[in-house]
C-alpha positions as CSV (number, residue, x, y, z in Angstrom):
1,M,-16.3,3.6,-185.2
2,S,-14.1,4.5,-182.3
3,P,-15.6,5.3,-178.9
4,H,-15.9,9.0,-178.2
5,A,-13.6,8.8,-175.2
6,L,-10.8,7.3,-177.3
7,D,-11.3,10.0,-180.0
8,V,-10.9,12.7,-177.2
9,L,-7.7,11.0,-176.0
10,H,-6.3,10.8,-179.5
11,Q,-7.0,14.5,-180.0
12,E,-5.3,15.3,-176.7
13,H,-2.3,13.3,-177.8
14,R,-2.1,15.2,-181.0
15,T,-2.1,18.5,-179.1
16,I,0.5,17.2,-176.6
17,A,2.6,16.0,-179.5
18,K,2.6,19.5,-181.1
19,L,3.6,21.0,-177.8
20,I,6.5,18.5,-177.5
21,D,7.6,19.5,-181.0
22,L,7.5,23.2,-180.0
23,F,9.4,22.4,-176.8
24,E,12.0,20.4,-178.7
25,R,12.7,23.3,-181.0
26,Q,13.5,25.5,-178.0
27,V,15.7,22.8,-176.4
28,A,17.6,22.5,-179.7
29,L,18.4,26.3,-179.5
30,I,19.8,25.8,-176.0
31,N,21.9,22.8,-177.2
32,Q,23.2,25.0,-180.0
33,G,24.2,27.7,-177.5
34,L,21.5,30.1,-178.8
35,E,18.9,32.0,-176.8
36,P,15.6,30.1,-176.5
37,D,12.2,31.8,-176.1
38,T,11.9,31.5,-172.3
39,D,8.4,32.8,-172.3
40,L,7.3,30.0,-174.6
41,I,9.2,27.4,-172.6
42,K,7.6,28.7,-169.4
43,E,4.1,28.3,-170.9
44,I,4.8,24.8,-172.2
45,V,6.2,23.7,-168.8
46,E,3.2,25.2,-167.1
47,Y,0.9,23.5,-169.5
48,F,2.5,20.1,-168.9
49,R,2.4,20.7,-165.1
50,T,-1.3,21.4,-165.3
51,F,-3.3,19.7,-168.0
52,P,-2.1,16.1,-168.3
53,D,-2.6,15.5,-164.5
54,V,-5.9,17.4,-164.3
55,Y,-7.5,16.7,-167.6
56,H,-5.8,13.9,-169.5
57,H,-4.5,11.2,-167.2
58,P,-7.7,11.0,-165.1
59,K,-9.6,10.0,-168.3
60,E,-7.1,7.2,-169.0
61,D,-7.2,6.1,-165.4
62,L,-11.0,5.9,-165.5
63,I,-10.8,3.7,-168.6
64,V,-8.2,1.5,-166.9
65,R,-10.5,1.0,-163.9
66,A,-13.4,0.1,-166.2
67,I,-11.1,-2.5,-168.0
68,S,-10.1,-3.9,-164.6
69,R,-13.8,-4.5,-163.7
70,R,-14.6,-6.0,-167.1
71,D,-11.4,-8.1,-167.7
72,P,-8.8,-8.3,-164.9
73,D,-6.4,-10.2,-167.2
74,A,-6.5,-7.4,-169.9
75,A,-5.9,-4.9,-167.1
76,Q,-2.7,-6.6,-166.1
77,T,-1.0,-5.2,-169.3
78,L,-2.0,-1.7,-168.1
79,I,-1.1,-2.0,-164.4
80,G,1.9,0.3,-164.7
81,L,0.1,3.1,-166.5
82,G,-1.1,4.9,-163.3
83,H,2.4,4.6,-161.8
84,E,3.9,6.0,-164.9
85,H,1.5,9.0,-164.8
86,E,2.6,9.7,-161.2
87,A,6.3,9.4,-162.2
88,Q,5.7,11.9,-165.0
89,S,4.4,14.4,-162.4
90,G,7.6,14.1,-160.5
91,E,9.7,14.5,-163.6
92,L,7.7,17.7,-164.4
93,A,8.4,19.1,-161.0
94,R,12.2,18.5,-161.5
95,L,11.9,20.0,-165.0
96,S,10.2,23.1,-163.6
97,R,12.9,23.6,-161.0
98,A,15.6,23.1,-163.6
99,F,13.9,25.7,-165.8
100,V,13.8,28.3,-163.0
101,E,17.5,27.5,-162.2
102,M,18.3,28.1,-165.9
103,L,16.5,31.5,-165.8
104,M,18.5,32.5,-162.7
105,E,21.9,31.2,-164.0
106,P,21.6,30.6,-167.8
107,T,25.2,30.0,-168.4
108,T,25.8,27.3,-165.9
109,R,22.3,25.8,-165.7
110,A,21.1,25.6,-169.3
111,P,22.9,22.3,-170.1
112,A,21.2,20.5,-167.1
113,F,17.8,21.9,-168.1
114,A,18.3,20.9,-171.8
115,Q,19.3,17.3,-170.6
116,L,16.2,17.0,-168.4
117,A,14.0,18.5,-171.2
118,T,15.4,16.0,-173.7
119,E,14.7,13.1,-171.4
120,F,11.2,14.5,-170.8
121,I,10.5,14.8,-174.6
122,L,11.7,11.3,-175.3
123,D,9.7,9.8,-172.4
124,Q,6.5,11.6,-173.5
125,R,6.9,10.4,-177.0
126,R,7.5,6.8,-175.8
127,H,4.6,7.0,-173.4
128,M,2.1,8.2,-176.0
129,A,3.3,5.7,-178.6
130,W,2.8,2.9,-176.1
131,E,-0.6,4.1,-175.3
132,E,-1.5,4.5,-178.9
133,A,-0.2,1.0,-179.7
134,N,-1.5,-0.8,-176.6
135,F,-3.8,1.0,-174.3
136,F,-6.3,2.2,-176.9
137,D,-6.5,-1.3,-178.5
138,I,-7.1,-3.0,-175.2
139,A,-9.7,-0.5,-174.2
140,A,-11.6,-0.8,-177.5
141,A,-11.5,-4.6,-177.4
142,T,-12.5,-4.9,-173.8
143,L,-15.1,-2.4,-173.0
144,T,-18.8,-2.5,-174.0
145,D,-21.0,0.2,-175.5
146,R,-22.5,0.6,-172.1
147,D,-19.1,1.0,-170.5
148,W,-18.2,3.7,-173.1
149,A,-21.5,5.5,-172.4
150,V,-20.7,5.8,-168.7
151,I,-17.1,6.8,-169.5
152,D,-18.2,9.5,-172.0
153,E,-20.6,10.9,-169.4
154,R,-17.9,11.1,-166.8
155,I,-15.2,12.6,-169.0
156,A,-17.4,15.2,-170.4
157,Q,-16.5,17.1,-167.2
158,L,-12.8,17.0,-168.1
159,K,-12.5,18.7,-171.4
160,M,-8.9,19.5,-171.8
161,P,-8.4,23.1,-172.9
162,R,-6.7,23.2,-176.2
163,P,-4.1,26.0,-176.2
164,E,-4.9,27.1,-179.7
165,I,-8.5,27.5,-178.9
166,Q,-9.5,27.9,-175.2
167,V,-6.8,29.0,-172.8
168,R,-6.3,32.6,-173.7
169,P,-4.5,34.6,-172.3
170,R,-2.8,32.2,-169.9
171,F,-1.1,30.4,-172.7
172,E,-1.1,33.1,-175.4
173,R,2.5,32.4,-176.6
174,V,1.6,28.7,-177.0
175,D,-1.6,29.7,-178.7
176,R,0.3,31.9,-181.2
177,E,2.9,29.2,-181.9
178,L,0.4,26.4,-182.3
179,S,-1.6,28.6,-184.7
180,S,1.4,29.0,-186.9
181,W,2.8,25.5,-186.4
182,R,3.1,23.4,-189.5
183,G,4.6,20.3,-187.9
C-alpha cells in the first residue's frame, strides 16, 4: 500500500495533467491561427501561478527533506528538485506576462505566447514523469512508516484545491471544462 502523501501527490499530478491537456488544446488553436478561449487560458495560468507553489511543491520539498535526513545518498538524486520548482515559478511569471501581452496585441504577440506555452507544457510533462518514475520510488523505498505519519500530519494543512470540486467561482471555467473533459 502506498503512503497517503504519495497518493495525494499522484492525485494532484492527475489534476495537473488534465489542466495541461486543456491548456494544450487552447495553444493548438493559437498555433492554427484560431481564437482561443482566453478566459480559460487566464484561469489555467492563474491556477499554475498559485497552486503548485502554494500547495503541491511544498509537500514534495517536505518529503525531500525527510529523505535527506534518513538517507543523504538517496537524497542526492533529488537535489535538483527544489531548484527546478523555483525555475518553474520563474517560467510561469514569464508565461503570465506573455499571456497579458497576447491579450493586448493578439496579432503580434500570440506566436511568442504559444511558444512559451508549448515549452511550459513539455517541461511540466517531463517534470511530472521524472517525479513519477524517480521521486516517488525513492521516497517509498527510503522513508519509514513513522516518517510518513509525520509527513501526512503536516501536509494535511496543504490540501490542494481541485478545480472540479473546490475552487468555485474563482476557477469556474476550469471547473466546467474539467467536468466535461474526457481526456
